[in-house]
Residue frames as a rotation matrix with the C-alpha (Angstrom) as fourth column:
MET 1
-0.894 -0.007 0.449 104.06
0.385 0.500 0.776 -99.39
-0.230 0.866 -0.444 60.96
ARG 2
0.127 0.989 0.076 100.42
0.922 -0.089 -0.378 -98.10
-0.367 0.118 -0.923 61.23
THR 3
0.274 -0.109 -0.956 101.86
-0.052 -0.994 0.098 -94.51
-0.960 0.023 -0.278 60.61
PHE 4
-0.719 -0.665 -0.199 103.62
-0.253 -0.016 0.967 -95.63
-0.647 0.746 -0.157 57.55
LEU 5
-0.681 0.545 0.489 100.63
0.727 0.584 0.361 -97.42
-0.089 0.602 -0.794 56.14
GLY 6
0.348 0.767 -0.539 98.41
0.669 -0.606 -0.430 -94.29
-0.657 -0.211 -0.724 56.90
ILE 7
0.044 -0.367 -0.929 100.74
-0.342 -0.879 0.331 -92.03
-0.939 0.303 -0.164 55.10
LEU 8
-0.901 -0.296 0.318 101.01
0.128 0.519 0.845 -94.62
-0.415 0.802 -0.429 52.24
MET 9
-0.368 0.876 0.311 97.24
0.909 0.410 -0.078 -94.56
-0.196 0.254 -0.947 51.85
VAL 10
0.219 0.452 -0.865 97.00
0.363 -0.860 -0.357 -90.79
-0.905 -0.236 -0.353 51.61
PHE 11
-0.211 -0.354 -0.911 98.66
-0.757 -0.531 0.382 -90.53
-0.619 0.770 -0.155 48.17
ILE 12
0.504 0.353 0.788 97.58
0.336 0.760 -0.556 -92.02
-0.796 0.545 0.265 45.00
VAL 13
-0.205 -0.664 -0.719 100.11
-0.542 -0.535 0.648 -91.79
-0.815 0.523 -0.250 42.22
SER 14
0.850 0.484 0.207 99.21
-0.095 0.528 -0.844 -92.81
-0.518 0.698 0.495 38.73
GLY 15
0.219 -0.814 0.538 101.61
0.679 0.523 0.515 -94.18
-0.701 0.253 0.667 36.22
ASP 16
-0.452 -0.469 -0.758 103.45
-0.065 -0.831 0.553 -91.97
-0.890 0.299 0.345 33.85
GLU 17
0.637 0.603 0.480 101.81
0.507 0.140 -0.850 -90.98
-0.580 0.785 -0.217 30.48
ASP 18
-0.503 -0.862 0.055 103.98
0.502 -0.240 0.831 -90.17
-0.703 0.446 0.554 27.50
ILE 19
0.702 0.671 -0.237 103.01
0.327 -0.600 -0.730 -87.19
-0.632 0.435 -0.641 25.43
ASN 20
-0.324 -0.777 0.539 104.72
0.876 -0.032 0.481 -86.15
-0.357 0.629 0.691 22.17
GLY 21
0.684 0.407 -0.605 104.73
0.198 -0.902 -0.384 -82.41
-0.702 0.143 -0.697 21.12
VAL 22
0.285 -0.509 0.812 106.09
0.924 -0.078 -0.374 -80.61
0.254 0.857 0.449 18.07
LEU 23
-0.564 -0.521 -0.640 108.29
0.658 -0.753 0.033 -77.44
-0.499 -0.402 0.767 18.58
ASP 24
-0.977 0.122 -0.176 106.23
-0.162 -0.959 0.232 -74.25
-0.140 0.255 0.957 18.22
ASP 25
-0.411 0.896 -0.166 102.93
0.048 0.203 0.978 -76.15
0.910 0.394 -0.127 18.22
SER 26
-0.037 0.418 0.908 100.40
-0.986 -0.160 0.033 -76.72
0.159 -0.894 0.418 21.12
VAL 27
-0.606 -0.014 -0.795 100.20
0.119 0.987 -0.108 -79.84
0.786 -0.160 -0.597 23.21
LEU 28
0.357 0.827 0.434 97.58
-0.660 -0.106 0.744 -80.93
0.662 -0.552 0.508 25.65
LEU 29
-0.857 -0.515 -0.017 98.76
-0.297 0.520 -0.801 -82.43
0.421 -0.682 -0.599 29.05
PRO 30
0.020 0.983 -0.181 95.71
-0.230 0.180 0.956 -84.47
0.973 0.023 0.230 30.12
CYS 31
-0.974 -0.209 -0.091 94.64
0.041 0.229 -0.973 -84.69
0.224 -0.951 -0.214 33.73
SER 32
-0.117 0.990 -0.078 91.25
0.016 0.080 0.997 -85.89
0.993 0.116 -0.025 34.60
CYS 33
-0.928 -0.373 0.010 90.04
0.010 -0.050 -0.999 -85.00
0.373 -0.926 0.051 38.11
PRO 34
-0.101 0.980 -0.174 86.70
0.010 0.176 0.984 -86.28
0.995 0.098 -0.027 38.76
SER 35
0.768 0.470 -0.435 85.31
0.428 0.129 0.894 -85.56
0.477 -0.873 -0.102 42.30
ARG 36
-0.362 -0.927 0.093 88.13
0.596 -0.307 -0.742 -83.26
0.717 -0.213 0.664 43.00
ASN 37
0.201 0.307 -0.930 87.96
0.927 -0.367 0.079 -81.33
-0.317 -0.878 -0.358 46.33
LEU 38
0.358 -0.022 0.933 87.38
0.648 -0.714 -0.265 -77.83
0.673 0.699 -0.241 45.24
LYS 39
0.979 -0.013 0.202 88.44
-0.156 -0.689 0.708 -76.49
0.130 -0.725 -0.677 48.58
LYS 40
0.470 -0.857 0.212 91.91
0.337 0.396 0.854 -78.09
-0.816 -0.330 0.475 48.29
GLU 41
0.043 -0.635 -0.772 94.84
-0.604 -0.632 0.486 -76.84
-0.796 0.445 -0.410 46.38
PHE 42
0.773 0.055 0.632 95.23
0.464 0.630 -0.622 -77.93
-0.433 0.775 0.461 42.73
LYS 43
0.454 -0.563 -0.691 98.38
-0.592 -0.770 0.239 -77.38
-0.666 0.301 -0.682 40.71
TRP 44
0.921 -0.332 0.204 100.48
0.349 0.470 -0.810 -78.22
0.173 0.818 0.549 37.69
GLN 45
0.562 -0.819 -0.118 104.31
-0.681 -0.538 0.496 -78.14
-0.470 -0.199 -0.860 37.89
MET 46
0.395 -0.655 -0.644 107.35
-0.494 0.440 -0.750 -79.48
0.774 0.615 -0.150 36.17
ASP 47
0.913 -0.024 -0.408 108.90
0.298 0.724 0.623 -82.31
0.280 -0.690 0.668 38.28
LYS 48
0.198 -0.904 -0.379 112.42
0.807 -0.069 0.586 -80.84
-0.556 -0.422 0.717 37.86
PRO 49
-0.882 -0.461 0.103 113.15
-0.020 -0.182 -0.983 -78.28
0.472 -0.869 0.151 38.95
GLU 50
-0.398 0.765 -0.506 110.57
0.902 0.428 -0.061 -78.63
0.170 -0.481 -0.860 41.62
THR 51
-0.516 0.185 -0.836 110.21
0.301 -0.875 -0.379 -74.87
-0.802 -0.447 0.396 41.90
ALA 52
-0.987 0.102 -0.120 109.00
-0.149 -0.349 0.925 -74.73
0.053 0.931 0.360 38.29
LYS 53
-0.326 0.943 0.069 105.20
0.457 0.221 -0.862 -74.18
-0.828 -0.249 -0.503 39.01
ILE 54
-0.887 0.127 0.443 102.99
0.401 -0.263 0.878 -73.54
0.228 0.956 0.182 36.10
PHE 55
-0.295 0.894 0.339 99.60
-0.281 -0.420 0.863 -73.23
0.913 0.159 0.375 37.53
LYS 56
-0.886 0.046 -0.462 97.95
0.419 0.507 -0.753 -73.19
0.200 -0.861 -0.468 40.93
GLN 57
-0.114 0.930 0.350 94.46
-0.180 -0.366 0.913 -72.91
0.977 0.041 0.210 42.09
ARG 58
-0.936 -0.318 0.153 94.14
-0.149 -0.037 -0.988 -72.18
0.320 -0.947 -0.013 45.78
SER 59
-0.541 0.839 0.056 90.49
0.199 0.192 -0.961 -71.84
-0.817 -0.508 -0.271 45.91
LEU 60
-0.005 0.583 0.812 87.63
0.984 0.149 -0.101 -71.52
-0.180 0.798 -0.575 43.43
GLY 61
0.894 0.291 0.340 88.06
0.405 -0.850 -0.337 -68.39
0.191 0.439 -0.878 41.32
PHE 62
0.680 -0.718 -0.150 91.62
-0.541 -0.629 0.559 -67.76
-0.496 -0.299 -0.816 42.44
ASN 63
0.826 -0.305 0.474 93.87
0.502 0.781 -0.372 -68.96
-0.256 0.546 0.798 39.66
VAL 64
0.586 -0.721 -0.371 97.50
-0.506 -0.682 0.527 -68.20
-0.633 -0.121 -0.765 39.26
PHE 65
0.898 -0.402 0.179 99.71
0.392 0.549 -0.738 -68.81
0.199 0.733 0.650 36.29
ASP 66
0.204 -0.902 -0.382 103.47
0.617 -0.185 0.765 -68.55
-0.760 -0.391 0.518 36.59
ASP 67
0.302 -0.107 -0.947 104.93
-0.433 -0.901 -0.036 -65.56
-0.849 0.421 -0.318 34.62
ASP 68
-0.746 -0.651 -0.138 106.64
-0.395 0.266 0.879 -67.92
-0.536 0.711 -0.456 32.11
TYR 69
-0.839 0.431 0.333 103.24
0.536 0.759 0.370 -69.53
-0.093 0.488 -0.868 31.25
LYS 70
-0.412 0.745 -0.526 100.68
0.141 -0.518 -0.844 -66.66
-0.900 -0.421 0.108 31.53
SER 71
-0.064 0.315 -0.947 100.52
-0.814 -0.565 -0.133 -65.95
-0.577 0.763 0.293 27.74
ARG 72
-0.330 -0.224 -0.917 100.91
-0.826 0.538 0.166 -69.59
0.456 0.812 -0.363 26.54
ALA 73
-0.971 0.075 -0.225 98.87
0.156 0.916 -0.370 -71.74
0.179 -0.395 -0.901 28.72
LYS 74
-0.239 0.966 0.100 95.18
-0.793 -0.253 0.553 -72.53
0.560 0.053 0.827 29.18
MET 75
-0.959 0.176 0.221 93.28
-0.057 0.645 -0.762 -74.31
-0.276 -0.744 -0.609 31.82
PHE 76
-0.580 0.801 -0.150 89.65
-0.007 0.179 0.984 -75.79
0.815 0.572 -0.098 31.33
LEU 77
-0.869 0.152 -0.471 88.49
0.495 0.281 -0.822 -75.51
0.007 -0.948 -0.320 34.95
ASP 78
-0.746 0.599 -0.291 85.99
-0.494 -0.791 -0.362 -72.77
-0.447 -0.126 0.886 34.13
GLU 79
-0.252 0.631 -0.734 84.18
-0.848 0.221 0.481 -75.02
0.466 0.744 0.479 31.52
ASN 80
0.697 0.429 -0.575 84.39
-0.129 0.863 0.488 -78.24
0.706 -0.266 0.657 33.61
SER 81
0.398 -0.517 0.757 85.90
-0.911 -0.316 0.264 -78.57
0.103 -0.795 -0.597 37.14
ASN 82
0.701 -0.186 0.689 86.67
-0.049 0.951 0.306 -82.30
-0.712 -0.249 0.657 36.43
ASN 83
0.740 -0.506 0.444 88.98
0.617 0.248 -0.746 -81.41
0.267 0.826 0.496 33.54
CYS 84
0.801 -0.506 -0.320 92.27
0.010 -0.523 0.852 -80.41
-0.598 -0.686 -0.415 34.92
SER 85
0.428 -0.558 0.711 94.14
0.892 0.385 -0.236 -80.67
-0.142 0.735 0.663 31.65
LEU 86
0.274 -0.460 -0.845 96.69
0.020 -0.875 0.483 -78.12
-0.962 -0.149 -0.231 30.70
LEU 87
0.752 -0.085 0.654 97.21
0.657 0.181 -0.732 -76.83
-0.056 0.980 0.192 27.23
LEU 88
0.075 -0.832 -0.550 100.58
0.313 -0.503 0.805 -75.51
-0.947 -0.233 0.223 26.36
ILE 89
0.958 0.268 0.103 100.81
0.210 -0.405 -0.890 -73.04
-0.197 0.874 -0.445 23.40
ASN 90
0.730 -0.684 0.016 103.90
-0.385 -0.430 -0.817 -72.33
0.566 0.590 -0.576 21.25
ILE 91
0.945 -0.313 0.099 105.98
0.105 0.576 0.811 -75.02
-0.311 -0.756 0.577 23.07
THR 92
0.488 -0.871 -0.060 109.77
-0.795 -0.416 -0.441 -74.77
0.359 0.263 -0.896 23.31
MET 93
0.034 -0.609 -0.792 112.57
0.062 0.793 -0.607 -77.24
0.998 -0.028 0.065 24.05
LYS 94
-0.757 -0.352 0.551 112.43
-0.467 -0.299 -0.832 -75.89
0.458 -0.887 0.062 27.63
ASP 95
0.046 0.967 0.252 109.04
-0.990 0.010 0.144 -77.28
0.136 -0.256 0.957 27.92
GLN 96
0.234 -0.093 -0.968 110.31
-0.325 0.931 -0.168 -80.81
0.916 0.354 0.188 27.54
GLY 97
-0.810 -0.551 0.204 110.32
-0.409 0.279 -0.869 -82.88
0.421 -0.787 -0.451 30.75
LYS 98
-0.537 0.585 -0.608 108.18
0.689 0.720 0.084 -84.61
0.486 -0.374 -0.790 33.47
TYR 99
-0.558 0.506 0.658 105.05
-0.557 -0.816 0.155 -82.75
0.615 -0.280 0.737 34.73
ARG 100
-0.769 0.436 -0.468 102.70
0.627 0.660 -0.415 -83.51
0.128 -0.612 -0.780 37.58
CYS 101
-0.234 0.856 0.460 99.04
-0.313 -0.514 0.798 -82.67
0.920 0.043 0.389 38.18
THR 102
-0.846 -0.148 -0.513 98.21
0.402 0.456 -0.794 -82.68
0.352 -0.877 -0.326 41.84
PHE 103
-0.230 0.853 0.469 94.78
-0.647 -0.494 0.581 -82.48
0.727 -0.170 0.665 43.33
SER 104
-0.917 0.032 0.398 92.77
-0.332 0.494 -0.804 -83.96
-0.222 -0.869 -0.442 46.24
ILE 105
-0.247 0.890 -0.384 89.84
-0.130 0.363 0.923 -86.22
0.960 0.278 0.027 46.33
ASP 106
0.822 0.502 -0.270 88.26
0.280 0.056 0.958 -85.69
0.497 -0.863 -0.094 49.64
GLU 107
0.830 -0.542 0.133 91.39
-0.428 -0.465 0.775 -85.79
-0.359 -0.700 -0.618 51.88
GLN 108
0.444 -0.588 0.676 93.41
0.488 0.791 0.368 -87.95
-0.751 0.166 0.639 49.60
LYS 109
0.159 -0.391 -0.907 96.11
-0.609 -0.761 0.222 -86.33
-0.777 0.517 -0.359 47.38
THR 110
0.690 0.082 0.719 96.32
0.443 0.738 -0.509 -87.60
-0.573 0.670 0.473 43.79
ILE 111
-0.078 -0.714 -0.696 99.39
-0.474 -0.588 0.656 -87.08
-0.877 0.381 -0.293 41.48
ILE 112
0.816 0.216 0.536 99.26
0.329 0.589 -0.738 -87.75
-0.475 0.779 0.410 37.75
TYR 113
-0.096 -0.899 -0.428 102.56
-0.122 -0.416 0.901 -87.68
-0.988 0.139 -0.070 35.90
ILE 114
0.936 0.326 0.131 103.08
0.142 -0.011 -0.990 -86.74
-0.321 0.945 -0.056 32.32
ASN 115
-0.088 -0.995 0.054 106.22
0.479 0.005 0.878 -87.13
-0.874 0.103 0.476 30.31
LEU 116
0.886 0.391 -0.250 106.52
-0.017 -0.511 -0.860 -84.51
-0.463 0.766 -0.446 27.53
SER 117
-0.174 -0.898 0.403 108.88
0.626 0.215 0.750 -85.18
-0.760 0.383 0.525 24.78
ILE 118
0.638 0.411 -0.651 109.38
-0.156 -0.759 -0.633 -82.53
-0.754 0.505 -0.420 22.01
SER 119
-0.080 -0.562 0.823 110.53
0.848 0.396 0.353 -83.02
-0.524 0.726 0.445 18.45
GLU 120
-0.661 -0.213 -0.720 111.33
-0.221 -0.862 0.457 -80.45
-0.717 0.461 0.522 15.75
LYS 121
0.562 0.781 -0.272 108.93
-0.449 0.012 -0.893 -79.97
-0.695 0.624 0.358 12.86
GLN 122
-0.103 -0.478 0.872 109.80
0.442 0.764 0.471 -82.41
-0.891 0.434 0.132 10.02
PRO 123
-0.619 -0.048 -0.784 110.39
-0.527 -0.715 0.460 -80.91
-0.583 0.698 0.417 6.59
LEU 124
0.481 0.875 -0.052 107.77
-0.570 0.267 -0.777 -81.79
-0.666 0.403 0.628 4.06
THR 125
-0.661 -0.684 0.309 108.60
-0.257 0.593 0.763 -84.75
-0.705 0.425 -0.568 1.81
GLY 126
-0.452 0.407 0.794 107.16
0.709 0.704 0.043 -86.29
-0.541 0.582 -0.607 -1.32
LEU 127
-0.150 0.453 0.879 104.52
0.926 -0.246 0.285 -84.44
0.346 0.857 -0.382 -3.22
GLU 128
0.769 0.451 -0.452 104.36
0.605 -0.740 0.292 -81.47
-0.203 -0.499 -0.843 -0.77
SER 129
0.439 -0.703 -0.559 107.94
-0.180 -0.679 0.712 -80.14
-0.880 -0.211 -0.425 -1.55
GLY 130
-0.450 -0.863 0.232 110.31
0.248 0.129 0.960 -79.53
-0.858 0.489 0.155 -4.29
PRO 131
-0.852 0.121 -0.509 109.57
-0.491 -0.522 0.698 -79.20
-0.182 0.844 0.504 -7.95
LEU 132
-0.757 0.600 -0.258 106.92
0.322 0.687 0.652 -81.78
0.568 0.410 -0.713 -7.96
SER 133
-0.812 0.497 0.305 103.69
-0.573 -0.581 -0.579 -80.19
-0.111 -0.644 0.757 -6.69
SER 134
-0.478 0.677 0.559 100.29
0.119 0.681 -0.723 -81.78
-0.871 -0.279 -0.405 -6.10
GLN 135
0.358 0.596 -0.719 99.13
-0.518 -0.513 -0.684 -80.02
-0.777 0.617 0.125 -9.27
SER 136
-0.093 -0.511 -0.855 101.72
-0.979 0.202 -0.014 -81.63
0.180 0.836 -0.519 -11.53
ALA 137
-0.908 -0.195 0.370 101.15
-0.296 0.924 -0.240 -84.97
-0.295 -0.328 -0.897 -9.78
CYS 138
0.106 0.991 0.087 97.49
-0.102 0.098 -0.990 -84.74
-0.989 0.096 0.112 -10.89
PHE 139
0.464 -0.030 -0.885 98.63
-0.841 -0.329 -0.430 -83.94
-0.278 0.944 -0.178 -14.40
MET 140
-0.642 -0.744 -0.185 101.12
-0.766 0.625 0.148 -86.86
0.005 0.237 -0.971 -14.37
MET 141
-0.635 0.403 0.660 98.30
-0.079 0.815 -0.573 -89.19
-0.769 -0.416 -0.486 -13.10
HIS 142
0.461 0.772 -0.437 96.05
-0.515 -0.169 -0.840 -88.19
-0.723 0.613 0.320 -16.11
PHE 143
0.035 -0.496 -0.868 98.76
-0.982 0.144 -0.122 -89.29
0.185 0.856 -0.482 -18.57
LYS 144
-0.881 -0.340 0.328 99.11
-0.411 0.895 -0.174 -92.67
-0.234 -0.289 -0.928 -16.70
THR 145
-0.307 0.810 0.500 95.38
-0.044 0.513 -0.857 -93.27
-0.951 -0.285 -0.122 -17.12
ILE 146
0.260 0.377 -0.889 95.09
-0.866 -0.316 -0.387 -92.43
-0.426 0.871 0.245 -20.78
PRO 147
-0.620 -0.478 -0.622 96.94
-0.736 0.629 0.250 -95.58
0.272 0.613 -0.742 -21.90
ILE 148
-0.853 0.424 0.304 94.51
0.150 0.758 -0.635 -97.70
-0.500 -0.496 -0.710 -19.91
LEU 149
0.104 0.969 -0.225 91.52
-0.159 -0.207 -0.965 -96.06
-0.982 0.136 0.132 -21.27
VAL 150
-0.010 -0.169 -0.986 92.99
-0.998 -0.059 0.020 -96.40
-0.062 0.984 -0.168 -24.94
THR 151
-0.936 -0.344 -0.075 93.78
-0.344 0.939 -0.014 -100.12
0.075 0.013 -0.997 -24.27
LEU 152
-0.588 0.774 0.233 90.27
0.198 0.417 -0.887 -100.63
-0.784 -0.475 -0.398 -22.97
GLY 153
0.192 0.610 -0.768 88.90
-0.631 -0.522 -0.573 -98.92
-0.751 0.595 0.285 -26.07
PHE 154
-0.473 -0.469 -0.746 90.71
-0.869 0.388 0.307 -101.41
0.145 0.793 -0.591 -28.33
PHE 155
-0.987 0.092 0.135 89.35
0.034 0.923 -0.382 -104.26
-0.159 -0.372 -0.914 -26.44
LEU 156
-0.199 0.978 -0.063 85.70
0.001 -0.064 -0.998 -103.02
-0.980 -0.199 0.012 -26.67
MET 157
-0.152 0.177 -0.973 86.01
-0.888 -0.456 0.056 -102.71
-0.434 0.872 0.226 -30.53
């Protein structure tokens, strides 16, 4: 029983955070890691498949991105060692899924889970698309205000 409790106390797992991204845009997967043990391994990976590693830092200055993410991911550790967030650029539907940020505080391993949902870009609606442009909308609004001004002019006379 003591062994079980000892193992249970070694891991701290935070609840899942849901993040929504838009296809072909960038998305930030947040992971705050204050007091992180810089001598211990830090990594980002997709939960399934478990072999889908994105980023790994074995020791300070030795950072490795997986080939699929080298050109479209950014870490912020150089600017702030407490910011373990991951920026994914030009996201695809393959990026949708559950991610985990794993680091250690002293000898205690911490795992933060992020659920990334991706939606397609929505077509523009209303004034932004079709034959009605914002310029013609302004033109139409001027016509709507003229009767009000004329009416006010008659009341002032």
